[in-house]
N, C-alpha and C positions, 0 to 999 in steps of 0.2 A: 502412422507416425514412426514407424519401424523403418519405412524409408528414409524419412528424414535423419533418423539417427545415424543409419549408415552413411548417408551423404555427408554428414556432419562430421564423422568419424573420420572419413575418406581426406576430408581438408586439414585433419591436424597433420602436421609436419614431423610428428614422433613415428608415425610410421609402423605403430603396434596395432593389432587386431583391436585393442581396446581404446586406442588414442582417442582421446575426446569424450570418453565413457568414464573413464577413470581418473580422479584427481592424482597428478605425479607427485613423486617425492621432490620437493624443493631443494635445490643444492643448497649447500652452506651458505654460499656464498650470496644468494637471493633470501635465505632466512634471515639473514643479519642484516642485510640491506632493509626488510620490510619491517623486521624488529625496531629498527632505528627510526625508519619513516614514522611507523605506527606510535614511536613513544615523542618523536618531535612533533607529530601532529596532535596529540594528547597535551602535552606540555606545553608549548608553545601556542596552540591555536583554540584546541578544545575548551582547556579548562579555564584559561583567561575569559573566553567568549562566555562560557558558563557563568564563571564567578560574576562578570560584569551583568549579565542578564538577571543573576539573583539578587546583586545588591541594587539594581535597577529598579526589581520587583518589590525588594524590602523597604525602600525608602519612598516608592511611589503610593498614590492611591490606590484602593483595589478597584480593578478593572473589570467592565461589564464582559470581559472574554473570560475573565476567570471561572473555574468551576465552582460548583454550589456546595461538594464534598469531597474530600480526599481521604481515601481509607487505604489501609493495609490488611492484609491477611496472614495470619501465622504462620502458614505452609510457605510463603514467600514473603518474608520481612523485609527484604530489601527494595521490594517492587512496590510502587503505589498505583491506584487506580484513580482516575479524576473523573467526576460524574458531574452531567449537566442535566438540569431539571427544565422542563418546557416550561412557560410563562404559568400556565394553568396550576402547576405544581410547587413554583417557586414560593418559599415564606421571604417575601421583601423585608420582612421586618428583622427577620433573625439571622438569615444566612449571610455569613461572610466568608471571605475566602480562606481556604483550607479548613473551612468549618467541619467537625468530626462527629457532629450530633446526628440523631437521625433525622431523616429526609421528612417533610411536611409530606401526609399521602392524604389519598382521597380514594373513593371507592372507585375510581376508573384505573384501570390498568393501561399500561403504556407500551406502545412499539417500541423495541429496543434496539439501538444500535450501537454495537463493539467496535472501537476503531483501533488500529494497530498502526503506529507512526514507523517511518522510513529510516533513513541513514545507512545502508549497505550492511546492515546486521550488526554494525559495530559501534556507530555513534547515534546521536538522535535521543529525546525524552518525549514523553507523553504531552507535555505542556508545549510542544512544537505546534500543535493542531488545535490549540483552545479555541481559538477564531473560528475556525470551519466547526467545530464542533459545537460551540456555542450559537453560529447561526443556524446550522442545520436542526439543533433542538428548538429552537425558538420558530424556525417557518414551518416544520412539519410536526411538533407536538410530539417528538420522540425523546425518551429518555437515553441519552447518549453517554457511554461509557469508554473512556479511553484508557488502555492496557500498556503493560510495560512487559520487557523483557531483559533478559543478561545479555548483554553486547558480547561479540566476539572481540578479541582471541580469548577471553575469559571464558565466554559462553560458546563454544564451537557448535556447529548443525551435530544434532536437534535439540539442543538446549532450549533455544528461545521458543519452539515448538509446544514443548512440555511446560515450560513457565506459563504459557499462554491458555494451554488447556488446562492447568490447575487453577489460573485466575477466575477463566469461565465458570468453570465448575465451582468455586466459592460463590461467584456472583451469582448463579442461578439457584443456589441454595442458600443465599443471605437472608435470615429473618426478617432483616430490617429494609430489603429491597424487594421482597418477593411480593408484597402488597402492591408493587410498582410494576411490574415486569409482567408483561403478558408474553407466556411462555410459547403461544402459539404466533406470535411475531417478533422473532428473534433474528437479527442478521448481524454481519460480518463486514467491516470495510477495512482497507488499509492501502497505505500509500509505499509506491516502491517494493521496499524489502517486507515492508507491511503488506502488502497485497500478497507476496509470495506466501507469508505464514499464514494470512487469511485462510488461503486456500489449502494451504499444507494443513493447520490444525483441524479445518471442517471435514478431513477425510478419517480423523481419528475415530475409531470405533464409540468412545465415549461422548463424543459429541454430534453423531450422526443422527439426523431425527431432531435434534435439538436447536438447529440453526438452519433456516429455512431459506436464506439469501446471503449470497457473498458479492461484494463490490469492490473487487480489485482495481485500484488506481494505478495507471503505468507500472504495472507490477513487473518483477523478475519472475520470470517464468522457465526460463530454459537455460541450465548451466552445462550445457552438452557443446551448443554453438560456440564457438570462438568470437572473442568480442569483435576482432577485426573484420569476421565476416557480418556480424550485427551492424556494425558502423557502414558497411558497404551498401545495406540494404536501407538505412535511415534516410528521411527526406530531408534534404538540403535547400534553403531558399534564399541565393543570393539577393533576389528582389527586396528582401528585408532589410532594413538598416539595423543597427547596433548589436547587440547580441546575438539576436537571434538569425543576423546575416552571416554568422560565422560558418568556416568550412571544416569545421572540426568540432564533435560533441564533447563537452567538457566532462561527462562521466568517463571517458577513456582513461583521464590520468588517475582515477581513484579505483577501476574495477578489480586490477590485479592485487591490490593492497585488500581490497573486501574481501575478494576469494580466498587469499592467503590466510584471513583472520579467521573465517567462516568454515572453512572445508578442512578437514584431515586428509593426508596423503592413503590413497586407496580408496577414497570414496567414490561409489559409482553415482554419476553426475545424472545417470536417468532414473534415480530413485524419485518416484512421484511426492514424496514429501520435500525433496530438495527442487526438484523441477516439476511444479504441478501440470504441467502442459503435458504431462504424460500419464496423469491420473487418470483411471477408469472414469466414464461419465457417472456411474452410480455411486462414485467413492464421493462425490461432490454434492453441494446443496441443488435443491430442484432449480432455484433460479439464481441466474449468476447474470451480472451486468459488468460487463470488462469496458473501462475508460483507458484512454492512452493518449499521449500527447504527439502531434503529428512528427514533430521534429525533435525526435527522441529514439537512440538507436534500439532501445526495449518496446517500441512499437510494433514492430513486425512480428514479434512473437507474441504479444498480445491479440495482435490479428488473426494470427493463425489457430490460437487457441480459442479463440471466440467462433471460428470458423468450425473448427474440429468439434466442438461440445455442441454447436446448433445443426451439426450433419450438411455442412456446406463443403464446399471443395476446399482444401488446404492449401493457401498459397505456398509457393516455395520458398526457399531461403535467399534468393536473390530478389523476390518482388519486394517492390517499394509501395508503400501506403500512402494515401493522399493524393496531392495533386502540386504540379509545378508552379502555379501561381499563390500569391498571398490571396487569401481569402476574405479579408477586411475587418478592423477592428471590432472586436466585441463580437464577431458572426460567430453561430454554430449551425452547421448545417443537421438538420434533425431529420429530414425524410429526402427521399429523390433522389439520393446520390450514395448507394451501398459502400461506397469506399469509406464515407463517414459514419453512416447511421443505419442501422437496421434493427430488427428483433423477429427471434423465431420462437414458436410456441408448438409444441408437441404434446400432447396429454397434459401431464402436469410439470413438463419441463419448460422453463423460460430462459431465453440467452437474448441479452440485448449488448450490442456493440454501439460505443461512442467513440469517435475520434476528434480530439479537440484542435480544430486548424490553427494553425501557425503559431502553436506553444509548445516549449521546451521541458523537460523532464522537472519537475517539482513546481509548476506555473502557479499551482493554488496553496504554495507554502509562504508563510509570512517571512522566513528566513532569505527566500530567494533573491530579496529585493539588495539584500548584500552582496551577492554573488554577481547579480545582474546590471545595476547602478545604471539602469536605462528606464526613464520615464514612461516612455511610448511604450516598451515590452510589457512594465507592469500594468499600465492602466488597461490594456487588452487584457492582460491575465485578469485582473480584477474583475471585469463584467464577465468574463466565462467562467471563472470561479463561481460565480452568483449563480448564474444560468446552469452550470453543471450541478451545484447542490440542490437547487428546483429539481431538476430531471431526475436525479437519485431519489429523493424525497417521493416525488410524483409516482416514481415507478416502483418503490415498496410498497406503497399504501393501495395500489392497484388492485392488489388481491392479498390473500393470506400468504405469510412471509413461511409457513412452515407447512411440509407435508410430512404427516405421523409415520415414524418407522413401521 
């Protein structure tokens, strides 16, 4: 990885020995620009959207996607967790949306999946993944708990990491949840920025040995490599119609704003808590399942990290993952082609790679439909989301999730 760092630094136009490795001090004009953009984004887009969603939720009937329980802990009063019980543990008569009572308990303890939403470290809410969390809990019998964190720029790096650490510590010592949680089967999953945070928080000494597996989905892993380099290595498929056939990744527009909000000037970008691709293998969970979207500028770094963790050849920064031709509606390639899927086991270490064909960043998110506005893309995404949920659940249940430290 040292070679990758050196190569990336050499590509940076600043010309400094630490170019690409240290967050620059933003010029006043750029700070003003991003401050205005962030204000307008929150005021004109985000807040009205969240208000609309809240009003719709308030006046509509309870949804099957809604959590069974919503809780807060005194240590982080502003942050909520959303809890989803599997059918065997749900009290169909008494549980309602935002119920704050104690959960129905049985003698059986449950494998537990803690999930972390995405949003470039600056936006998003735990309820963004209610549908995914509910489906996963129902299909695989997991207790699923969605976590929250302080958003940048109010909470720049590493605020979110320590928010999540505090919430996990509370959850794993909560007297009302302890009868349900199987401490030997606890896993972390996260989307995009949430995938980054899942791998970051699992490195902290307080959680090592308590989280047995991590499932980063299309994660942000490498803050060193410039976005333009990432975009050049991204797979493009002009053979696909609609939103997926575009020749520019929609993330490019937002990445500079996200980085400005999350990173402080002078921050080392190769810090493993910021860029988990540089984390030592023994600091991460024993089992890691990396999921990426084929047409996503973050896919190459996910591919490199999976290969590094598994001891495989690490692809170069200019290598494009996937294939040129469309794979087909609803099709996942799970064997026979290592560009798309493989699993490597060595002792108690397990690494799995899955590249979801013909999909864009955020394909499994309910909110992506408002961005894409393309029924063909969304139908393909719906099928692949269900299949991906099944693969993740089956993989987590294949063996014990935690190896004691």
